Backbone as CSV, one residue per row, in Angstrom:
resi,resn,N_x,N_y,N_z,CA_x,CA_y,CA_z,C_x,C_y,C_z
1,MET,17.845,-16.638,8.925,18.429,-17.279,7.744,17.360,-17.705,6.742
2,ALA,16.253,-18.243,7.252,15.184,-18.686,6.360,14.627,-17.539,5.538
3,LEU,14.500,-16.359,6.159,13.946,-15.218,5.444,14.870,-14.772,4.331
4,LEU,16.175,-14.802,4.572,17.137,-14.431,3.535,17.083,-15.414,2.384
5,MET,16.867,-16.676,2.685,16.747,-17.676,1.624,15.530,-17.404,0.763
6,ILE,14.438,-16.946,1.368,13.236,-16.600,0.605,13.556,-15.498,-0.383
7,GLN,14.264,-14.451,0.071,14.588,-13.344,-0.805,15.496,-13.798,-1.945
8,ASP,16.533,-14.561,-1.613,17.525,-14.938,-2.612,16.937,-15.851,-3.677
9,SER,16.008,-16.715,-3.292,15.483,-17.683,-4.252,14.399,-17.103,-5.143
10,ALA,13.811,-15.970,-4.724,12.646,-15.446,-5.439,12.965,-15.072,-6.870
11,ALA,14.113,-14.467,-7.094,14.438,-13.943,-8.424,14.622,-15.051,-9.454
12,CYS,15.046,-16.239,-9.006,15.413,-17.269,-9.976,14.393,-18.403,-10.061
13,SER,13.310,-18.336,-9.304,12.373,-19.447,-9.275,11.174,-19.176,-10.166
14,THR,10.514,-20.245,-10.544,9.278,-20.112,-11.302,8.114,-20.067,-10.326
15,SER,7.014,-19.524,-10.777,5.855,-19.400,-9.905,5.014,-20.665,-9.963
16,PHE,4.224,-20.885,-8.912,3.274,-21.984,-8.903,2.048,-21.540,-8.111
17,GLU,0.936,-22.171,-8.389,-0.313,-21.813,-7.731,-0.515,-22.718,-6.525
18,LEU,-0.459,-22.109,-5.340,-0.683,-22.863,-4.112,-2.144,-23.293,-4.007
19,ALA,-3.007,-22.394,-4.416,-4.455,-22.624,-4.443,-5.021,-21.677,-5.486
20,PRO,-6.229,-21.912,-5.972,-6.779,-21.020,-6.991,-6.713,-19.546,-6.574
21,GLY,-6.077,-18.746,-7.409,-5.975,-17.319,-7.128,-4.873,-16.927,-6.182
22,LEU,-4.006,-17.873,-5.793,-2.902,-17.591,-4.869,-1.618,-18.185,-5.445
23,THR,-0.756,-17.300,-5.986,0.449,-17.731,-6.685,1.692,-17.378,-5.877
24,LEU,2.630,-18.329,-5.827,3.867,-18.141,-5.063,5.077,-18.220,-5.980
25,ARG,6.114,-17.498,-5.595,7.390,-17.533,-6.311,8.515,-17.449,-5.278
26,GLY,9.302,-18.512,-5.179,10.441,-18.500,-4.258,10.054,-18.595,-2.804
27,VAL,8.865,-19.046,-2.524,8.383,-19.184,-1.151,7.892,-20.612,-0.953
28,GLN,8.309,-21.215,0.124,7.890,-22.584,0.404,7.112,-22.624,1.709
29,PRO,5.788,-22.671,1.658,5.006,-22.737,2.892,5.117,-24.128,3.531
30,PRO,4.797,-24.231,4.816,4.257,-23.168,5.665,5.350,-22.257,6.225
31,LEU,5.023,-20.985,6.320,5.872,-20.015,6.991,5.336,-19.782,8.397
32,SER,6.080,-19.006,9.171,5.652,-18.673,10.528,5.578,-17.160,10.686
33,LEU,4.443,-16.653,11.122,4.318,-15.217,11.368,5.294,-14.758,12.441
34,ALA,5.674,-15.660,13.326,6.614,-15.312,14.397,7.982,-14.920,13.854
35,ASP,8.275,-15.281,12.596,9.562,-14.912,11.996,9.562,-13.467,11.497
36,PHE,8.409,-12.814,11.514,8.299,-11.450,11.005,7.985,-10.482,12.141
37,ARG,8.365,-9.219,11.923,8.146,-8.188,12.946,7.299,-7.024,12.461
38,LEU,7.151,-6.895,11.151,6.463,-5.735,10.590,5.697,-6.147,9.338
39,ILE,4.498,-5.589,9.173,3.795,-5.703,7.897,3.443,-4.292,7.433
40,ALA,3.789,-3.984,6.182,3.570,-2.656,5.603,2.561,-2.761,4.476
41,PHE,1.556,-1.897,4.519,0.508,-1.883,3.509,0.531,-0.581,2.716
42,ASP,0.365,-0.683,1.409,-0.102,0.438,0.618,-1.571,0.658,1.004
43,MET,-2.091,1.842,0.710,-3.477,2.122,1.079,-4.444,1.932,-0.084
44,ASP,-4.362,2.805,-1.090,-5.385,2.828,-2.143,-5.343,1.558,-2.988
45,SER,-6.474,0.914,-3.123,-6.646,-0.331,-3.891,-5.893,-1.517,-3.295
46,THR,-5.309,-1.332,-2.103,-4.676,-2.443,-1.396,-5.398,-2.652,-0.070
47,LEU,-5.190,-1.761,0.873,-5.901,-1.880,2.139,-7.368,-1.482,1.974
48,ILE,-7.621,-0.519,1.081,-8.997,-0.069,0.839,-9.385,-0.304,-0.618
49,ASN,-10.666,-0.139,-0.902,-11.213,-0.551,-2.198,-11.109,0.510,-3.285
50,ILE,-10.716,1.724,-2.975,-10.740,2.818,-3.948,-9.384,3.477,-4.098
51,GLU,-9.226,4.224,-5.192,-8.151,5.198,-5.336,-8.759,6.533,-4.901
52,CYS,-8.362,7.022,-3.743,-9.027,8.192,-3.166,-8.976,9.399,-4.093
53,VAL,-7.851,9.609,-4.757,-7.736,10.787,-5.619,-8.750,10.733,-6.753
54,ASP,-9.027,9.539,-7.252,-10.011,9.398,-8.332,-11.421,9.708,-7.833
55,GLU,-11.718,9.258,-6.616,-13.057,9.479,-6.075,-13.264,10.943,-5.691
56,ILE,-12.210,11.594,-5.230,-12.297,13.037,-4.972,-12.571,13.761,-6.283
57,ALA,-11.877,13.344,-7.338,-12.066,13.971,-8.648,-13.492,13.801,-9.143
58,ASP,-14.115,12.686,-8.795,-15.495,12.449,-9.227,-16.438,13.508,-8.668
59,ALA,-16.077,14.050,-7.505,-16.917,15.066,-6.877,-16.980,16.345,-7.698
60,VAL,-15.966,16.562,-8.533,-15.956,17.775,-9.359,-16.033,17.444,-10.848
61,GLY,-16.469,16.227,-11.159,-16.690,15.855,-12.551,-15.436,15.638,-13.354
62,ARG,-14.307,15.292,-12.693,-13.048,15.124,-13.409,-12.443,13.730,-13.192
63,LYS,-13.294,12.759,-12.847,-12.768,11.435,-12.521,-12.067,10.784,-13.701
64,ALA,-12.635,10.843,-14.890,-12.044,10.172,-16.049,-10.647,10.706,-16.319
65,GLU,-10.496,12.006,-16.256,-9.205,12.629,-16.539,-8.165,12.256,-15.487
66,VAL,-8.557,12.324,-14.224,-7.634,12.008,-13.131,-7.338,10.513,-13.087
67,ALA,-8.362,9.682,-13.288,-8.169,8.234,-13.230,-7.236,7.737,-14.320
68,ALA,-7.253,8.377,-15.467,-6.351,7.977,-16.551,-4.896,8.186,-16.151
69,ILE,-4.612,9.282,-15.444,-3.251,9.536,-14.961,-2.894,8.529,-13.871
70,THR,-3.840,8.282,-12.957,-3.605,7.307,-11.888,-3.262,5.939,-12.458
71,GLU,-4.049,5.482,-13.404,-3.854,4.150,-13.985,-2.498,4.036,-14.667
72,ALA,-2.109,5.061,-15.411,-0.810,5.043,-16.085,0.328,5.011,-15.080
73,ALA,0.178,5.757,-13.987,1.215,5.768,-12.956,1.330,4.407,-12.275
74,MET,0.190,3.770,-11.970,0.209,2.493,-11.278,0.747,1.375,-12.164
75,ARG,0.553,1.503,-13.477,1.125,0.514,-14.399,2.620,0.734,-14.619
76,GLY,3.135,1.856,-14.150,4.546,2.164,-14.336,4.838,2.896,-15.619
77,GLU,3.806,3.347,-16.329,4.006,4.053,-17.596,4.405,5.507,-17.369
78,ILE,4.026,6.068,-16.219,4.501,7.380,-15.794,5.481,7.132,-14.661
79,THR,6.744,7.365,-14.915,7.767,6.997,-13.935,7.958,8.045,-12.844
80,ASP,7.531,9.269,-13.075,7.661,10.317,-12.067,6.344,10.424,-11.302
81,PHE,6.248,9.677,-10.202,5.017,9.660,-9.424,4.691,11.038,-8.868
82,LYS,5.724,11.755,-8.415,5.476,13.077,-7.836,4.824,14.006,-8.852
83,ASP,5.329,13.985,-10.069,4.755,14.836,-11.107,3.321,14.419,-11.407
84,SER,3.079,13.112,-11.478,1.722,12.652,-11.784,0.749,13.049,-10.681
85,LEU,1.206,13.008,-9.412,0.319,13.393,-8.314,0.041,14.890,-8.352
86,ARG,1.051,15.684,-8.608,0.836,17.134,-8.685,-0.132,17.480,-9.815
87,ARG,-0.020,16.787,-10.929,-0.935,17.031,-12.056,-2.369,16.714,-11.663
88,ARG,-2.555,15.612,-10.956,-3.905,15.227,-10.556,-4.477,16.184,-9.520
89,LEU,-3.641,16.562,-8.558,-4.132,17.445,-7.502,-4.506,18.822,-8.024
90,ALA,-3.780,19.296,-9.019,-4.101,20.606,-9.586,-5.520,20.638,-10.127
91,LEU,-6.021,19.479,-10.553,-7.379,19.394,-11.082,-8.441,19.365,-9.980
92,LEU,-7.989,19.239,-8.726,-8.922,19.088,-7.606,-9.096,20.363,-6.801
93,ALA,-8.457,21.428,-7.200,-8.596,22.686,-6.468,-10.070,23.062,-6.358
94,GLY,-10.479,23.412,-5.141,-11.866,23.814,-4.913,-12.730,22.749,-4.281
95,VAL,-12.276,21.492,-4.272,-13.037,20.443,-3.597,-13.155,20.783,-2.113
96,THR,-14.335,20.594,-1.542,-14.571,20.977,-0.148,-14.261,19.832,0.820
97,GLU,-14.037,20.195,2.071,-13.838,19.182,3.108,-15.080,18.300,3.249
98,ARG,-16.248,18.874,3.033,-17.473,18.080,3.088,-17.460,16.988,2.027
99,GLN,-16.948,17.305,0.850,-16.864,16.301,-0.215,-15.836,15.227,0.131
100,LEU,-14.733,15.619,0.785,-13.759,14.631,1.246,-14.406,13.677,2.239
101,ASP,-15.180,14.229,3.156,-15.858,13.412,4.162,-16.846,12.453,3.511
102,GLN,-17.509,12.911,2.462,-18.450,12.038,1.753,-17.729,10.865,1.097
103,VAL,-16.540,11.131,0.536,-15.752,10.043,-0.053,-15.418,9.013,1.018
104,TYR,-14.988,9.486,2.197,-14.627,8.562,3.263,-15.833,7.759,3.747
105,ARG,-16.949,8.439,3.977,-18.116,7.768,4.562,-18.883,6.919,3.560
106,GLU,-18.958,7.360,2.313,-19.848,6.718,1.354,-19.150,5.801,0.348
107,ARG,-17.856,6.008,0.134,-17.174,5.237,-0.919,-16.041,4.359,-0.415
108,LEU,-15.371,4.800,0.632,-14.196,4.066,1.112,-14.631,2.873,1.951
109,ARG,-14.154,1.702,1.562,-14.377,0.476,2.321,-13.051,-0.271,2.455
110,LEU,-12.885,-0.984,3.553,-11.738,-1.873,3.675,-11.882,-2.982,2.648
111,ASN,-10.785,-3.379,2.060,-10.844,-4.534,1.179,-11.124,-5.793,1.989
112,PRO,-11.742,-6.784,1.375,-12.059,-8.020,2.102,-10.813,-8.609,2.755
113,GLY,-10.967,-9.040,3.979,-9.872,-9.689,4.692,-8.853,-8.764,5.307
114,ALA,-8.991,-7.447,5.103,-7.994,-6.513,5.630,-7.955,-6.534,7.152
115,ALA,-9.112,-6.384,7.772,-9.156,-6.359,9.232,-8.689,-7.687,9.816
116,GLU,-9.083,-8.788,9.178,-8.696,-10.112,9.677,-7.183,-10.315,9.604
117,LEU,-6.570,-9.882,8.505,-5.125,-10.025,8.370,-4.393,-9.173,9.394
118,ILE,-4.841,-7.938,9.572,-4.191,-7.058,10.544,-4.308,-7.623,11.958
119,LEU,-5.487,-8.113,12.313,-5.665,-8.691,13.649,-4.750,-9.895,13.866
120,ALA,-4.624,-10.745,12.855,-3.757,-11.921,12.973,-2.300,-11.509,13.129
121,CYS,-1.884,-10.502,12.373,-0.499,-10.029,12.465,-0.220,-9.404,13.826
122,LYS,-1.154,-8.592,14.300,-0.962,-7.965,15.615,-0.947,-9.020,16.722
123,ALA,-1.773,-10.037,16.585,-1.795,-11.111,17.584,-0.472,-11.860,17.620
124,ALA,0.216,-11.914,16.461,1.514,-12.589,16.382,2.666,-11.663,16.767
125,GLY,2.346,-10.413,17.126,3.372,-9.497,17.592,3.938,-8.561,16.550
126,LEU,3.378,-8.577,15.337,3.883,-7.688,14.292,3.355,-6.274,14.499
127,LYS,4.176,-5.275,14.146,3.725,-3.904,14.036,3.158,-3.700,12.638
128,VAL,2.242,-2.722,12.506,1.556,-2.489,11.238,1.842,-1.068,10.756
129,LEU,2.340,-0.979,9.535,2.673,0.300,8.897,1.762,0.511,7.691
130,LEU,1.177,1.689,7.596,0.459,2.118,6.399,1.293,3.207,5.748
131,VAL,1.782,2.941,4.531,2.631,3.916,3.843,2.051,4.126,2.456
132,SER,1.660,5.385,2.167,0.799,5.616,1.021,1.159,6.873,0.255
133,GLY,0.989,6.783,-1.066,1.045,7.964,-1.904,-0.262,8.710,-1.888
134,GLY,-1.207,8.238,-1.084,-2.489,8.899,-0.887,-2.400,9.946,0.207
135,PHE,-3.510,10.160,0.913,-3.624,11.364,1.722,-3.899,11.081,3.193
136,THR,-3.301,11.937,4.049,-3.470,11.798,5.495,-4.928,11.922,5.905
137,TYR,-5.718,12.658,5.140,-7.141,12.826,5.477,-7.795,11.452,5.661
138,PHE,-7.422,10.506,4.820,-7.983,9.158,4.889,-7.100,8.234,5.731
139,ALA,-5.785,8.348,5.587,-4.870,7.443,6.280,-4.976,7.577,7.798
140,GLU,-5.127,8.812,8.301,-5.221,8.990,9.744,-6.534,8.443,10.295
141,ARG,-7.579,8.492,9.520,-8.840,7.884,9.948,-8.706,6.365,10.000
142,LEU,-7.971,5.802,9.057,-7.734,4.364,9.082,-6.823,3.972,10.245
143,ARG,-5.874,4.852,10.582,-5.022,4.577,11.740,-5.867,4.387,12.997
144,ALA,-6.810,5.299,13.222,-7.667,5.209,14.397,-8.601,4.004,14.315
145,ARG,-9.127,3.747,13.145,-10.109,2.675,12.959,-9.500,1.293,13.155
146,LEU,-8.245,1.120,12.709,-7.606,-0.193,12.711,-6.482,-0.314,13.742
147,ALA,-6.272,0.735,14.545,-5.199,0.752,15.549,-3.838,0.471,14.909
148,LEU,-3.556,1.177,13.801,-2.290,1.001,13.113,-1.165,1.643,13.917
149,ASP,0.025,1.072,13.806,1.159,1.557,14.598,1.865,2.743,13.963
150,PHE,1.984,2.741,12.631,2.713,3.800,11.927,1.965,4.156,10.644
151,VAL,1.949,5.451,10.320,1.317,5.920,9.083,2.188,6.996,8.453
152,ARG,2.388,6.889,7.152,3.019,7.974,6.393,2.260,8.144,5.078
153,SER,1.861,9.388,4.799,1.125,9.686,3.564,1.252,11.181,3.290
154,ASN,0.565,11.651,2.273,0.683,13.043,1.834,-0.420,13.902,2.440
155,ARG,-0.039,15.128,2.829,-0.992,16.026,3.491,-1.520,17.059,2.506
156,LEU,-2.818,17.021,2.283,-3.462,17.974,1.387,-3.494,19.366,2.018
157,GLU,-3.245,20.374,1.210,-3.404,21.746,1.695,-4.876,22.136,1.577
158,ILE,-5.446,22.564,2.704,-6.851,22.978,2.752,-6.903,24.381,3.347
159,ILE,-7.460,25.300,2.613,-7.607,26.685,3.074,-9.080,27.063,2.971
160,GLU,-9.602,27.551,4.095,-11.006,27.955,4.166,-11.939,26.841,3.683
161,GLY,-11.587,25.598,4.088,-12.460,24.463,3.827,-12.394,23.886,2.432
162,ARG,-11.423,24.342,1.623,-11.328,23.846,0.248,-9.896,23.444,-0.092
163,LEU,-9.763,22.418,-0.947,-8.450,22.022,-1.430,-7.865,23.121,-2.308
164,THR,-6.561,23.354,-2.131,-5.876,24.319,-2.996,-5.297,23.653,-4.235
165,GLY,-5.242,22.325,-4.227,-4.598,21.598,-5.322,-3.119,21.377,-5.079
166,ARG,-2.682,21.603,-3.825,-1.262,21.434,-3.488,-1.097,20.501,-2.293
167,ILE,0.139,20.014,-2.145,0.529,19.167,-1.017,1.360,19.992,-0.051
168,LEU,1.134,19.803,1.242,1.924,20.494,2.251,3.211,19.726,2.539
169,PRO,4.345,20.412,2.668,5.587,19.731,3.064,5.483,19.230,4.501
170,GLN,6.165,18.124,4.782,6.224,17.568,6.127,7.689,17.400,6.519
171,SER,7.932,16.968,7.730,9.304,16.900,8.237,10.183,15.972,7.403
172,TRP,9.575,14.945,6.799,10.329,13.962,6.037,10.435,14.318,4.554
173,GLY,9.695,15.328,4.094,9.721,15.676,2.680,8.359,16.144,2.209
174,ASP,8.163,16.115,0.892,6.899,16.630,0.370,5.926,15.536,-0.066
175,ILE,6.376,14.623,-0.919,5.463,13.612,-1.471,6.001,12.209,-1.191
176,CYS,5.122,11.350,-0.722,5.485,9.957,-0.459,5.351,9.165,-1.750
177,ASP,6.479,8.955,-2.422,6.501,8.181,-3.667,7.138,6.824,-3.392
178,GLY,7.508,6.114,-4.447,8.062,4.778,-4.269,9.331,4.752,-3.450
179,SER,10.228,5.673,-3.697,11.487,5.685,-2.947,11.248,6.033,-1.482
180,MET,10.279,6.904,-1.214,9.947,7.229,0.177,9.277,6.052,0.865
181,LYS,8.488,5.270,0.136,7.905,4.065,0.733,9.017,3.103,1.165
182,ARG,10.013,2.936,0.297,11.146,2.078,0.640,11.870,2.603,1.868
183,GLU,12.160,3.894,1.874,12.865,4.497,3.007,12.055,4.366,4.293
184,THR,10.744,4.538,4.184,9.887,4.436,5.361,9.890,3.032,5.927
185,LEU,9.824,2.028,5.065,9.888,0.652,5.557,11.214,0.389,6.265
186,LEU,12.312,0.825,5.666,13.625,0.593,6.267,13.761,1.341,7.590
187,THR,13.282,2.580,7.633,13.362,3.376,8.857,12.517,2.759,9.968
188,THR,11.345,2.263,9.612,10.470,1.644,10.605,11.088,0.371,11.153
189,CYS,11.708,-0.404,10.267,12.412,-1.610,10.729,13.493,-1.241,11.742
190,SER,14.263,-0.211,11.429,15.313,0.236,12.338,14.726,0.692,13.670
191,LEU,13.598,1.393,13.601,12.964,1.922,14.806,12.504,0.816,15.744
192,ILE,11.977,-0.272,15.183,11.466,-1.348,16.041,12.510,-2.438,16.277
193,GLY,13.699,-2.260,15.681,14.800,-3.178,15.942,14.736,-4.490,15.195
194,CYS,14.333,-4.452,13.926,14.322,-5.677,13.127,15.025,-5.444,11.798
195,GLU,15.323,-6.523,11.095,15.921,-6.456,9.771,14.814,-6.333,8.717
196,PRO,15.121,-5.732,7.552,14.121,-5.680,6.478,13.602,-7.058,6.087
197,GLY,14.442,-8.072,6.230,14.025,-9.432,5.928,12.934,-9.945,6.847
198,GLN,12.673,-9.224,7.940,11.597,-9.593,8.857,10.339,-8.765,8.606
199,ALA,10.286,-8.118,7.440,9.126,-7.293,7.079,8.362,-7.930,5.923
200,ILE,7.067,-7.722,5.928,6.178,-8.093,4.826,5.683,-6.797,4.203
201,ALA,5.729,-6.695,2.873,5.253,-5.501,2.173,4.140,-5.901,1.210
202,VAL,3.013,-5.196,1.297,1.829,-5.531,0.502,1.442,-4.320,-0.347
203,GLY,1.326,-4.522,-1.670,0.967,-3.415,-2.547,0.344,-3.900,-3.834
204,ASP,0.003,-2.936,-4.699,-0.647,-3.295,-5.959,-0.107,-2.551,-7.166
205,GLY,0.662,-1.463,-6.953,1.103,-0.645,-8.074,2.598,-0.501,-8.159
206,ALA,3.052,0.108,-9.260,4.484,0.223,-9.514,5.220,0.970,-8.423
207,ASN,4.578,1.945,-7.785,5.281,2.703,-6.750,5.414,1.918,-5.444
208,ASP,4.854,0.711,-5.385,5.065,-0.169,-4.233,6.281,-1.074,-4.411
209,LEU,6.776,-1.189,-5.617,7.872,-2.126,-5.878,9.143,-1.828,-5.093
210,PRO,9.547,-0.565,-4.902,10.768,-0.328,-4.128,10.706,-0.880,-2.704
211,MET,9.571,-0.714,-2.020,9.502,-1.257,-0.653,9.355,-2.773,-0.679
212,MET,8.680,-3.291,-1.692,8.536,-4.733,-1.790,9.879,-5.408,-2.046
213,ALA,10.771,-4.701,-2.755,12.068,-5.279,-3.105,12.975,-5.480,-1.895
214,VAL,12.807,-4.675,-0.836,13.694,-4.785,0.321,13.071,-5.592,1.453
215,ALA,11.796,-5.959,1.321,11.127,-6.722,2.379,11.452,-8.205,2.270
216,GLY,11.321,-8.897,3.387,11.553,-10.339,3.387,10.491,-11.103,2.633
217,LEU,9.277,-10.549,2.581,8.182,-11.184,1.861,7.386,-10.094,1.146
218,SER,7.285,-10.209,-0.171,6.566,-9.211,-0.975,5.257,-9.817,-1.466
219,VAL,4.171,-9.034,-1.327,2.836,-9.533,-1.614,2.133,-8.569,-2.564
220,ALA,1.676,-9.086,-3.694,0.895,-8.302,-4.652,-0.574,-8.649,-4.459
221,TYR,-1.387,-7.611,-4.237,-2.806,-7.843,-4.009,-3.622,-7.290,-5.168
222,HIS,-4.248,-8.191,-5.944,-5.031,-7.787,-7.119,-4.264,-6.696,-7.885
223,ALA,-3.024,-7.003,-8.183,-2.063,-5.984,-8.607,-1.933,-5.866,-10.124
224,LYS,-1.220,-4.797,-10.521,-0.874,-4.608,-11.919,0.100,-5.716,-12.346
225,PRO,0.098,-6.082,-13.649,0.954,-7.184,-14.107,2.415,-7.044,-13.702
226,LYS,2.960,-5.841,-13.802,4.369,-5.606,-13.455,4.647,-5.968,-12.001
227,VAL,3.686,-5.735,-11.134,3.857,-6.020,-9.707,3.687,-7.511,-9.441
228,ARG,2.684,-8.117,-10.051,2.481,-9.563,-9.883,3.713,-10.347,-10.308
229,GLU,4.351,-9.907,-11.384,5.506,-10.628,-11.918,6.705,-10.589,-10.980
230,GLN,6.799,-9.577,-10.138,7.970,-9.419,-9.274,7.729,-9.831,-7.825
231,ALA,6.482,-10.007,-7.451,6.167,-10.341,-6.061,6.383,-11.823,-5.785
232,GLN,6.680,-12.126,-4.528,6.807,-13.521,-4.114,5.451,-14.181,-3.893
233,VAL,4.465,-13.362,-3.538,3.099,-13.849,-3.343,2.168,-12.955,-4.154
234,ALA,1.296,-13.551,-4.930,0.298,-12.787,-5.670,-1.087,-13.297,-5.293
235,ILE,-1.877,-12.429,-4.652,-3.261,-12.750,-4.338,-4.107,-12.188,-5.470
236,ASN,-4.578,-13.055,-6.329,-5.312,-12.641,-7.521,-6.816,-12.849,-7.394
237,ALA,-7.230,-13.556,-6.375,-8.647,-13.784,-6.109,-8.825,-13.874,-4.603
238,GLY,-9.940,-13.340,-4.113,-10.198,-13.388,-2.681,-9.627,-12.191,-1.962
239,GLY,-9.657,-12.250,-0.626,-9.281,-11.119,0.202,-7.842,-11.135,0.671
240,LEU,-7.477,-10.068,1.364,-6.116,-9.948,1.893,-5.772,-11.061,2.877
241,ASP,-6.763,-11.575,3.581,-6.504,-12.629,4.561,-6.062,-13.935,3.914
242,ARG,-6.094,-14.015,2.584,-5.570,-15.208,1.929,-4.069,-15.356,2.160
243,LEU,-3.404,-14.259,2.504,-1.983,-14.355,2.839,-1.758,-15.330,3.987
244,LEU,-2.722,-15.445,4.875,-2.586,-16.331,6.041,-2.520,-17.804,5.642
245,GLU,-2.919,-18.119,4.409,-2.831,-19.509,3.940,-1.382,-19.993,3.843
246,LEU,-0.438,-19.071,3.822,0.973,-19.438,3.749,1.549,-19.807,5.101
247,PHE,0.851,-19.431,6.162,1.422,-19.535,7.505,0.829,-20.686,8.285
248,ALA,1.682,-21.318,9.067,1.227,-22.411,9.912,0.316,-21.846,11.000
249,PRO,-0.726,-22.588,11.377,-1.647,-22.117,12.439,-0.891,-21.854,13.733
């Protein structure tokens, strides 16, 4: 019941700053992690510090062009995420697997507090979902690194060690966009036997809003203005582990 009250009150309440850089809307701490069963993370610029597609593009000298499309999509100015991703990937044809590995090893870092938040959630019994419009090449490595329970992302087509500029279809569809993120959160809740109100969704861009809208607690992490305005929790300074400030020890 408490979780449903959080959802219902969020739309009509004003925001307030719990602490510098931590803004709440429709949430009254302290909360209890024991009331939740699932936490779902976006990957790029949320769980990790980079937009992988932009960094891959940098390897072939096309970062500015690709990043401009990424930024517009994350602000919600390009409403067709699938089209924007296909446009960006077409510019990446020819990138080698070695260059992908360099992006992972040399540029990709966990955002501050990511590991600490995941460990705290797992200790409280929550399952962890990574659902991303990014790529399995990186998401599956993070699954192994962080012992994540569920991962859904897009699979790059690689032929003879090079990107073709296309996405491979998977059993659930072709591209993980905002609506697929929402569906994935709901499906995962059903799989583990909990209600969406027992889920936490963490993201930073417009394509995270659909899953954030159905979760019991929505969290914007260093997010675009459109996302901050709609989230119940906005972490605007500090690491992901600042979410733990809402919860009783």
